[in-house]
C-alpha positions as CSV (number, residue, x, y, z in Angstrom):
1,M,20.7,-44.1,-24.6
2,T,22.3,-40.7,-25.4
3,S,20.8,-38.0,-27.2
4,E,23.3,-38.4,-30.1
5,Q,21.9,-42.3,-30.3
6,R,18.1,-40.9,-30.1
7,L,19.0,-38.5,-33.0
8,A,20.5,-41.1,-35.2
9,R,17.9,-43.3,-34.6
10,V,15.5,-40.6,-35.5
11,F,17.4,-39.8,-38.8
12,V,17.4,-43.7,-39.7
13,E,13.4,-43.4,-39.2
14,L,12.8,-40.6,-41.3
15,A,15.2,-41.7,-43.9
16,D,13.3,-45.2,-44.0
17,T,9.8,-43.3,-44.8
18,L,11.5,-41.9,-48.1
19,V,11.8,-45.4,-49.6
20,D,9.0,-47.3,-51.4
21,E,6.2,-45.1,-51.8
22,F,6.7,-41.7,-50.5
23,D,3.8,-40.5,-48.0
24,A,4.5,-37.2,-47.1
25,L,1.8,-36.8,-44.2
26,D,3.1,-40.0,-42.6
27,F,6.7,-38.4,-43.2
28,L,5.5,-34.9,-41.3
29,S,3.7,-36.7,-38.8
30,T,6.9,-38.9,-37.8
31,L,9.0,-35.6,-37.7
32,T,6.8,-33.7,-35.6
33,E,6.2,-36.9,-33.2
34,R,10.0,-37.3,-32.9
35,S,10.9,-33.6,-32.8
36,V,8.5,-33.3,-29.3
37,E,10.3,-36.4,-27.9
38,L,13.8,-35.0,-28.9
39,L,13.4,-31.2,-27.9
40,N,11.4,-31.6,-24.8
41,A,8.6,-29.9,-26.3
42,D,4.8,-30.9,-25.4
43,A,3.3,-30.8,-29.0
44,A,4.3,-30.0,-32.5
45,G,3.2,-28.9,-35.9
46,V,4.2,-28.2,-39.4
47,I,3.2,-25.5,-42.0
48,L,3.7,-26.1,-45.7
49,A,3.6,-23.8,-48.6
50,D,2.2,-25.5,-51.7
51,A,3.3,-24.8,-55.2
52,R,1.6,-21.2,-55.6
53,G,3.1,-20.2,-51.9
54,V,-0.1,-20.8,-50.1
55,L,0.3,-22.2,-46.6
56,H,-1.6,-25.1,-45.2
57,V,-1.3,-26.7,-42.0
58,V,-0.1,-30.2,-43.0
59,A,0.7,-31.9,-39.7
60,S,0.3,-31.7,-35.8
61,T,0.6,-33.8,-32.7
62,S,-2.5,-32.5,-31.1
63,D,-5.7,-30.7,-31.8
64,Q,-4.7,-27.9,-29.7
65,A,-1.3,-27.4,-32.0
66,Q,-3.3,-27.6,-35.0
67,L,-5.7,-24.9,-33.7
68,L,-3.0,-22.5,-33.1
69,E,-1.3,-23.2,-36.5
70,L,-4.8,-22.6,-38.2
71,L,-4.9,-19.3,-35.8
72,E,-1.4,-18.2,-37.1
73,L,-2.6,-18.3,-40.9
74,Q,-6.0,-16.9,-40.0
75,N,-4.6,-13.9,-38.2
76,D,-1.3,-13.4,-40.1
77,E,0.8,-13.7,-37.1
78,G,2.9,-15.9,-34.9
79,P,6.3,-17.6,-34.6
80,C,6.0,-19.7,-37.3
81,L,4.8,-16.9,-40.1
82,D,7.9,-14.9,-39.1
83,C,10.0,-17.9,-39.3
84,L,8.7,-18.5,-42.8
85,Q,9.5,-14.8,-44.1
86,A,13.0,-14.5,-42.2
87,G,14.2,-18.2,-43.1
88,R,15.7,-18.5,-39.6
89,V,14.8,-20.2,-36.5
90,V,12.3,-17.8,-34.3
91,V,13.1,-19.2,-30.7
92,N,13.3,-18.4,-27.0
93,V,10.9,-15.2,-27.6
94,G,9.9,-13.9,-23.9
95,P,6.4,-13.6,-22.7
96,G,6.5,-9.9,-23.0
97,D,8.2,-9.7,-26.3
98,A,5.8,-12.6,-28.0
99,H,2.5,-10.4,-26.7
100,A,3.7,-7.4,-28.4
101,R,4.6,-9.2,-31.8
102,W,1.8,-11.4,-31.6
103,P,-1.0,-10.2,-29.3
104,R,-3.8,-12.7,-30.8
105,F,-1.4,-15.7,-31.1
106,S,0.0,-15.3,-27.7
107,A,-3.6,-14.8,-26.3
108,A,-4.7,-18.0,-27.9
109,L,-1.5,-19.9,-27.1
110,A,-2.3,-19.2,-23.2
111,E,-6.1,-20.0,-24.0
112,V,-5.3,-23.8,-24.8
113,G,-2.4,-24.3,-22.2
114,F,0.8,-23.5,-23.8
115,A,3.1,-21.1,-22.3
116,S,5.8,-20.8,-25.0
117,A,6.4,-21.5,-28.6
118,H,9.5,-21.8,-31.2
119,A,9.8,-22.3,-34.9
120,I,12.2,-23.8,-37.1
121,P,12.1,-23.3,-40.7
122,L,12.2,-26.2,-43.1
123,R,14.9,-25.1,-45.8
124,L,17.4,-25.9,-48.2
125,R,19.9,-23.3,-49.2
126,D,17.5,-20.3,-50.5
127,S,14.5,-22.6,-50.6
128,V,12.1,-22.2,-47.8
129,V,9.5,-24.6,-47.8
130,G,7.7,-24.3,-44.6
131,A,8.2,-24.4,-40.8
132,M,7.6,-26.4,-37.6
133,N,6.0,-24.9,-34.5
134,L,7.1,-26.5,-31.1
135,F,4.8,-25.7,-28.2
136,C,5.3,-26.1,-24.5
137,T,3.2,-25.9,-21.6
138,A,5.8,-24.3,-19.3
139,G,8.1,-21.3,-20.0
140,S,11.0,-23.1,-22.4
141,H,14.5,-22.1,-23.5
142,L,16.0,-23.9,-26.2
143,S,19.8,-24.2,-25.8
144,E,22.1,-24.1,-29.1
145,D,22.4,-27.7,-29.3
146,D,18.6,-27.8,-28.9
147,V,18.4,-25.7,-32.1
148,A,20.9,-27.3,-34.2
149,M,19.1,-30.6,-33.3
150,G,15.6,-29.1,-34.5
151,Q,17.2,-27.8,-37.3
152,A,18.8,-30.8,-38.6
153,L,15.5,-32.5,-38.2
154,A,13.8,-29.8,-40.2
155,D,16.8,-29.9,-42.9
156,I,16.3,-33.8,-43.6
157,A,12.7,-33.2,-43.8
158,T,13.0,-30.6,-46.6
159,I,15.5,-32.4,-48.6
160,G,12.8,-35.4,-48.5
161,L,10.1,-33.0,-49.4
162,L,11.8,-31.1,-52.1
163,Q,13.3,-34.6,-53.7
164,E,9.4,-36.1,-53.8
165,R,8.6,-32.9,-55.5
166,A,11.2,-33.1,-57.9
167,V,10.4,-36.7,-58.7
168,R,6.7,-35.9,-59.1
169,Q,7.7,-32.9,-61.2
170,S,9.9,-34.9,-63.3
171,G,7.3,-37.8,-63.9
172,L,4.7,-35.1,-64.7
173,I,7.0,-33.5,-67.3
174,A,8.0,-36.7,-69.0
175,E,4.1,-37.7,-69.2
176,Q,3.6,-34.4,-71.1
177,L,6.6,-35.3,-73.3
178,Q,5.2,-38.7,-74.1
179,T,1.8,-37.3,-74.9
180,A,3.3,-34.7,-77.3
181,L,5.3,-37.0,-78.8
182,D,2.3,-39.5,-79.4
183,N,0.3,-36.7,-80.8
184,R,3.0,-35.7,-83.2
185,V,3.2,-39.0,-84.6
186,L,-0.7,-39.3,-85.0
187,I,-0.4,-36.0,-86.9
188,E,2.2,-37.5,-89.1
189,Q,-0.1,-40.2,-89.9
190,A,-2.9,-38.0,-90.6
191,K,-0.7,-35.9,-93.1
192,G,-0.1,-39.2,-94.7
193,V,-3.6,-40.1,-95.4
194,L,-4.5,-36.7,-97.0
195,M,-1.1,-36.7,-99.0
196,A,-2.3,-40.2,-100.3
197,S,-6.0,-39.7,-100.7
198,A,-5.9,-35.8,-102.2
199,E,-2.5,-35.8,-103.8
200,I,-1.3,-33.0,-101.7
201,D,1.8,-31.9,-99.9
202,V,2.9,-32.4,-96.5
203,D,2.3,-28.5,-95.6
204,Q,-1.2,-28.3,-97.5
205,A,-2.4,-31.4,-95.5
206,F,-1.1,-29.7,-92.2
207,R,-2.8,-26.4,-93.0
208,L,-6.2,-28.3,-93.9
209,M,-6.1,-29.8,-90.5
210,R,-5.2,-26.8,-88.6
211,E,-7.6,-24.5,-90.3
212,Y,-10.3,-27.1,-89.7
213,S,-9.6,-27.5,-86.3
214,R,-9.9,-23.7,-85.8
215,R,-12.7,-23.2,-87.5
216,N,-14.5,-26.0,-85.3
217,N,-12.7,-25.4,-82.4
218,H,-11.1,-28.8,-82.2
219,A,-7.6,-29.7,-80.8
220,V,-5.5,-30.6,-84.0
221,K,-4.6,-33.9,-82.5
222,D,-8.5,-34.8,-82.5
223,V,-8.7,-34.1,-86.0
224,A,-5.8,-36.1,-87.1
225,R,-7.3,-39.0,-85.1
226,Q,-10.6,-38.5,-87.0
227,V,-8.6,-38.4,-90.5
228,V,-6.9,-41.7,-89.7
229,D,-10.1,-43.1,-88.6
230,R,-11.7,-42.2,-92.0
231,T,-14.4,-40.4,-90.0
232,L,-13.0,-37.0,-91.3
233,S,-12.4,-36.8,-95.3
234,V,-10.4,-34.1,-97.1
235,E,-13.8,-32.9,-98.4
236,H,-14.9,-32.3,-95.0
237,L,-11.7,-30.3,-93.9
238,R,-12.3,-28.0,-96.9
239,R,-16.0,-27.5,-96.4
240,P,-16.5,-23.8,-95.0
């Protein structure tokens, strides 16, 4: 099988995990495993930024890779962090330069049996959501074709992650909107009850509920529900 055929098969495999119920961890684990195979690395891992910008190790193909990524975060140094900050690949950094840029990371890299590391951003246009580390037991050099392949894999992963976040966020917004609409209907019902029972207008009815809610530290929707259930009367609302 040619490298193009292998890459096409991996794209199909990654795309297949985007359907039905999306599992981000399974998706990223597949990404790291296939990246190791396609780019002749020995281990790989992914660091992602959450909605607040906090970085987390979310996938790795080995304990050693996970340890190195955690060390990067703890010591605030390493190719993955430089990659995240710059939004571009950090590859083919020689041993001397690597030790000068990341002394603690380089020492740990050698200690767990790796000789080189590369980092590829998970990005879409200006959005950088994370980075993928590649670890090699021997000194390795990624060609332009290797870098392009790695970036293509990272790009499809980024699209999947951003799409999943967008769907989740839109679902949250829709849920919040529905809750707001339901609460509004409840409040309108309570206004009607008060208008009928106390012969007051709509503004007075709402003012009574709002003032009661503030005095007693209750949500207006909860006050409205009690009014509709007839467990809270106009006399209660007016009582200091």
